[in-house]
C-alpha positions as CSV (number, residue, x, y, z in Angstrom):
1,X,14.8,-30.6,25.5
2,X,15.6,-26.7,26.4
3,X,19.1,-25.9,27.2
4,X,18.0,-22.5,28.8
5,X,18.3,-23.1,32.7
6,X,16.3,-20.3,34.5
7,X,16.1,-20.2,38.0
8,X,12.9,-19.4,40.1
9,X,14.4,-16.1,41.2
10,X,15.2,-14.6,37.8
11,X,13.3,-11.2,36.9
12,X,10.9,-10.8,33.5
13,X,14.3,-8.6,32.4
14,X,16.7,-11.7,32.7
15,X,14.1,-13.7,30.9
16,X,13.7,-11.7,28.2
17,X,17.5,-11.4,27.5
18,X,17.1,-15.6,27.1
19,X,14.3,-15.3,25.4
20,X,16.5,-12.4,22.8
21,X,19.3,-15.2,22.8
22,X,17.0,-18.2,21.6
23,X,15.4,-16.0,19.0
24,X,18.6,-14.9,17.5
25,X,19.7,-18.9,17.8
26,X,16.6,-19.5,15.9
27,X,17.8,-17.4,13.0
28,X,15.6,-14.4,13.3
29,X,16.2,-11.5,11.4
30,X,18.2,-8.3,13.2
31,X,15.5,-6.1,12.3
32,X,12.9,-7.9,14.3
33,X,15.4,-8.4,17.0
34,X,16.0,-4.7,17.9
35,X,12.0,-4.5,17.1
36,X,11.4,-6.5,20.1
37,X,14.1,-4.8,22.5
38,X,12.6,-1.8,21.7
39,X,9.4,-2.4,22.5
40,X,10.6,-4.3,25.6
41,X,12.2,-0.5,26.7
42,X,8.5,1.0,26.4
43,X,7.0,-1.5,28.0
44,X,9.0,-1.5,31.2
45,X,7.7,2.2,31.7
46,X,4.7,0.5,32.3
47,X,5.4,-3.0,34.1
48,X,8.3,-3.8,36.8
49,X,10.8,-5.9,35.0
50,X,12.6,-6.0,38.0
51,X,10.2,-8.4,39.7
52,X,10.6,-12.9,39.4
53,X,9.4,-13.9,35.9
54,X,7.3,-16.3,37.9
55,X,5.5,-13.6,40.2
56,X,3.6,-11.9,37.3
57,X,0.1,-12.4,37.1
58,X,-3.0,-11.1,34.9
59,X,-3.2,-7.9,37.2
60,X,0.3,-7.2,36.7
61,X,-0.7,-7.0,32.4
62,X,-3.6,-5.3,33.3
63,X,-2.5,-2.5,35.1
64,X,0.4,-2.2,32.5
65,X,-2.5,-2.0,29.7
66,X,-4.4,1.1,32.2
67,X,-0.6,2.4,32.7
68,X,-0.4,3.1,28.7
69,X,-4.3,4.2,28.7
70,X,-3.2,6.9,30.8
71,X,0.0,8.0,29.5
72,X,-2.5,8.7,26.0
73,X,0.1,5.9,24.2
74,X,-2.4,5.1,20.9
75,X,-4.0,2.1,20.3
76,X,-1.8,0.8,18.0
77,X,2.1,1.3,19.7
78,X,-0.2,-0.6,22.5
79,X,-1.4,-3.7,20.2
80,X,2.3,-3.7,18.8
81,X,3.7,-4.2,22.7
82,X,1.1,-6.5,23.4
83,X,2.3,-8.6,20.6
84,X,5.7,-8.7,21.6
85,X,4.3,-9.5,25.2
86,X,3.1,-12.7,23.6
87,X,5.7,-13.8,21.4
88,X,7.4,-13.8,25.2
89,X,5.3,-15.3,26.9
90,X,4.4,-18.3,24.8
91,X,8.4,-18.4,24.8
92,X,7.8,-18.4,28.4
93,X,5.3,-21.1,28.1
94,X,7.2,-23.5,26.1
95,X,10.5,-23.7,28.3
96,X,7.7,-24.2,31.7
97,X,8.6,-20.8,33.2
98,X,5.3,-19.2,33.1
99,X,2.0,-20.4,32.0
100,X,0.6,-16.9,31.6
101,X,-0.4,-15.2,28.5
102,X,-1.7,-11.7,27.2
103,X,-4.3,-10.9,24.8
104,X,-3.6,-8.5,22.2
105,X,-5.0,-5.5,22.4
106,X,-7.1,-4.3,19.6
107,X,-5.8,-1.2,17.6
108,X,-7.3,0.8,15.1
109,X,-8.0,0.4,11.6
110,X,-6.7,3.2,9.7
111,X,-6.3,4.1,6.1
112,X,-2.8,4.0,4.8
113,X,-1.2,7.1,3.1
114,X,-0.3,6.9,-0.6
115,X,1.5,8.7,-3.3
116,X,-1.1,10.5,-5.7
117,X,-1.3,10.5,-8.7
118,X,0.8,14.2,-9.0
119,X,3.0,13.0,-6.9
120,X,3.7,9.8,-9.1
121,X,3.8,11.7,-12.4
122,X,6.4,14.0,-11.0
123,X,8.7,10.8,-9.7
124,X,8.7,8.9,-12.3
125,X,9.6,11.6,-15.1
126,X,13.0,10.5,-16.4
127,X,15.9,12.1,-16.0
128,X,18.4,12.8,-18.7
129,X,20.6,10.1,-18.4
130,X,23.1,12.3,-20.4
131,X,23.4,15.3,-17.9
132,X,22.2,13.6,-14.4
133,X,23.9,11.8,-12.1
134,X,23.9,7.9,-11.4
135,X,22.7,8.2,-8.0
136,X,20.0,10.1,-9.4
137,X,19.3,8.1,-12.6
138,X,19.3,4.8,-10.2
139,X,16.6,6.4,-8.0
140,X,14.3,6.9,-10.7
141,X,14.8,3.3,-11.5
142,X,14.1,2.2,-8.3
143,X,11.2,3.7,-7.9
144,X,9.9,2.3,-10.9
145,X,10.9,-0.8,-9.5
146,X,9.1,-0.3,-6.7
147,X,5.6,0.8,-8.5
148,X,6.1,-2.8,-10.0
149,X,6.4,-5.0,-7.5
150,X,5.4,-3.0,-4.4
151,X,8.9,-4.8,-2.8
152,X,10.2,-3.9,0.7
153,X,13.5,-1.7,0.8
154,X,15.5,-4.6,2.6
155,X,14.2,-7.0,-0.5
156,X,15.5,-4.0,-2.8
157,X,18.7,-4.2,-1.4
158,X,19.0,-7.6,-1.5
159,X,18.3,-8.4,-5.3
160,X,21.4,-9.4,-7.5
161,X,22.0,-9.0,-11.3
162,X,21.4,-12.7,-11.7
163,X,18.2,-12.6,-9.7
164,X,16.7,-10.6,-12.6
165,X,15.5,-12.7,-15.8
166,X,14.5,-9.8,-18.3
167,X,14.0,-12.5,-20.7
168,X,10.9,-14.3,-19.1
169,X,9.6,-11.0,-17.5
170,X,10.2,-11.6,-13.9
171,X,12.9,-11.2,-10.8
172,X,13.8,-14.0,-8.3
173,X,13.6,-12.6,-4.6
174,X,16.4,-12.7,-2.3
175,X,15.7,-11.3,0.6
176,X,11.8,-12.1,2.0
177,X,10.6,-11.2,5.0
178,X,9.3,-14.7,5.9
179,X,12.4,-16.6,4.3
180,X,10.3,-18.0,1.3
181,X,11.6,-17.5,-1.7
182,X,9.3,-15.7,-3.9
183,X,9.1,-14.4,-7.4
184,X,7.9,-11.7,-9.0
185,X,6.8,-10.6,-12.9
186,X,7.9,-8.0,-14.6
187,X,5.8,-5.5,-16.9
188,X,7.0,-4.6,-20.0
189,X,7.9,-1.3,-19.1
190,X,10.1,-2.6,-16.0
191,X,11.8,-5.2,-18.6
192,X,13.0,-2.2,-20.8
193,X,13.9,0.0,-17.8
194,X,16.3,-2.4,-16.2
195,X,17.6,-3.6,-19.5
196,X,18.7,-0.2,-20.0
197,X,19.9,0.7,-16.1
198,X,22.4,-2.9,-16.5
199,X,24.0,-1.0,-19.5
200,X,24.5,2.0,-17.1
201,X,25.6,-0.5,-14.0
202,X,27.6,-3.2,-15.7
203,X,29.1,-5.7,-13.1
204,X,28.9,-9.3,-12.7
205,X,26.0,-11.6,-11.8
206,X,26.8,-12.0,-7.8
207,X,26.6,-8.1,-7.8
208,X,23.5,-6.5,-6.5
209,X,21.7,-5.1,-9.0
210,X,21.1,-1.4,-7.1
211,X,24.5,-0.4,-5.6
212,X,26.7,3.0,-5.0
213,X,28.2,5.4,-7.6
214,X,31.0,3.3,-6.6
215,X,29.9,-0.3,-6.8
216,X,29.2,-0.4,-3.5
217,X,25.8,-2.7,-1.9
218,X,23.7,0.1,-0.9
219,X,23.1,0.2,2.8
220,X,19.7,0.9,4.0
221,X,20.9,4.4,5.2
222,X,22.3,5.1,1.3
223,X,18.8,4.2,0.1
224,X,16.5,5.7,2.4
225,X,18.7,8.7,1.8
226,X,18.8,8.7,-1.8
227,X,15.2,8.3,-2.4
228,X,14.6,11.6,0.5
229,X,17.1,13.5,-1.7
230,X,15.3,12.3,-5.2
231,X,11.8,13.4,-4.0
232,X,12.4,16.2,-2.7
233,X,14.4,17.1,-5.8
234,X,10.9,16.6,-7.9
235,X,9.5,19.2,-5.3
236,X,7.7,15.9,-3.4
237,X,8.2,16.1,0.4
238,X,6.5,12.5,1.2
239,X,10.3,10.7,1.1
240,X,8.9,6.8,2.9
241,X,10.0,4.2,0.8
242,X,7.4,1.9,2.3
243,X,4.9,4.0,1.4
244,X,5.6,2.7,-2.1
245,X,4.2,-0.5,-1.3
246,X,0.8,1.1,0.0
247,X,1.0,2.8,-3.4
248,X,1.5,-0.1,-5.0
249,X,-1.6,-1.8,-3.0
250,X,-4.3,0.6,-3.8
251,X,-3.5,1.3,-7.6
252,X,-3.1,-2.9,-7.7
253,X,-6.6,-3.3,-6.5
254,X,-8.4,-0.1,-7.3
255,X,-6.9,2.0,-10.5
256,X,-5.9,-1.6,-12.2
257,X,-8.5,-4.0,-11.3
258,X,-6.4,-6.5,-9.1
259,X,-7.6,-9.0,-7.2
260,X,-6.8,-9.9,-3.7
261,X,-5.4,-13.5,-4.0
262,X,-3.0,-12.3,-6.2
263,X,-1.8,-9.3,-4.0
264,X,-0.8,-11.4,-1.2
265,X,1.4,-13.2,-3.8
266,X,3.3,-10.8,-4.8
267,X,3.4,-8.4,-1.5
268,X,4.7,-11.9,0.0
269,X,2.2,-11.9,2.7
270,X,1.2,-15.4,4.7
271,X,-2.0,-15.2,4.2
272,X,-5.2,-13.4,2.8
273,X,-5.7,-11.6,6.4
274,X,-2.3,-9.9,6.3
275,X,-3.5,-8.6,3.1
276,X,-7.2,-7.0,3.9
277,X,-5.3,-5.7,6.7
278,X,-2.8,-4.1,5.3
279,X,-4.6,-2.5,2.6
280,X,-7.6,-1.4,4.7
281,X,-10.2,0.1,2.9
282,X,-8.4,-0.4,-0.4
283,X,-10.9,-3.1,-1.5
284,X,-11.4,-2.8,-5.1
285,X,-14.6,-5.1,-4.8
286,X,-16.4,-2.2,-2.8
287,X,-15.0,0.3,-5.4
288,X,-15.5,-1.1,-8.7
289,X,-19.1,-0.5,-10.1
290,X,-20.6,0.7,-7.1
291,X,-23.1,2.6,-9.3
292,X,-24.4,-0.3,-10.0
293,X,-25.1,-1.2,-5.9
294,X,-25.2,2.1,-4.7
295,X,-29.2,3.0,-3.4
296,X,-28.2,6.6,-4.0
297,X,-27.1,6.1,-7.7
298,X,-29.7,3.6,-8.5
299,X,-32.8,6.0,-7.5
300,X,-31.0,9.1,-9.1
301,X,-31.2,7.0,-12.6
302,X,-34.5,5.9,-12.1
303,X,-35.4,9.6,-11.7
304,X,-33.5,10.5,-14.9
305,X,-35.6,7.8,-16.9
306,X,-39.0,9.0,-15.4
307,X,-38.0,12.4,-16.8
308,X,-37.1,11.7,-20.3
309,X,-40.0,9.6,-20.6
310,X,-42.0,12.7,-19.6
311,X,-40.2,14.3,-21.9
312,X,-41.3,12.0,-24.6
């Protein structure tokens, strides 16, 4: 039985605060909580959150969507807001507060931007360890790691030295979005890079793998600024850490011939649908050997064969 007691006169805003308290108590990550709060603030511009929760009805939600569209919010923004509201209303249903729900607004499928091969060549050029700073060298190692695994920034920051098994070519993720243990393979190049890096880095087993120049764990802001600084120093204007995850997915499927099932495990997605959505059009099954299936390519090949036969 729920320990939360809400009166009929509670507003949507009051109820949302209780929802947030409940999610915190359940162990939801701070970043997810912050996202919920931020989304609710945006929703409050299009929905009267001062009205009582029991009086909220479907027509209010319909008018909210209309208001968002009139304000020219993107379909993907509206999709995010309705996802948050669906989670909130589902909790309300469980608590017996309301039986209302909301369909998730249809977002737009977009092609994920990636780093180009030319940009990657610039970023992967190893700095001179005799002259460069520790931070520059560390950032170079991190970028190599991101292209080896496609991991999230928070995961990278949480890896400890003891999580890295160089003898068996794998790394154990201590921090994942879905709280599930994950083991990721390391290619031989990455093993070699990490062996050398650890000789520079030093430290004990419980220390974070990637640290500041004073040996402290990297903060989210420090990692972000480090990659921005490193990329721009190499003449690359794209600076997103998450873009490496997109790049890994695309190159794994298209350039390396990987399959979606293995990619799902590496990226740590709960379902294959998430992987397919994440990779958008990065589908190797469509791209590879397309000359064997394209009507244009088949007709061109037929025309070429006819010309060659005629010449004979």
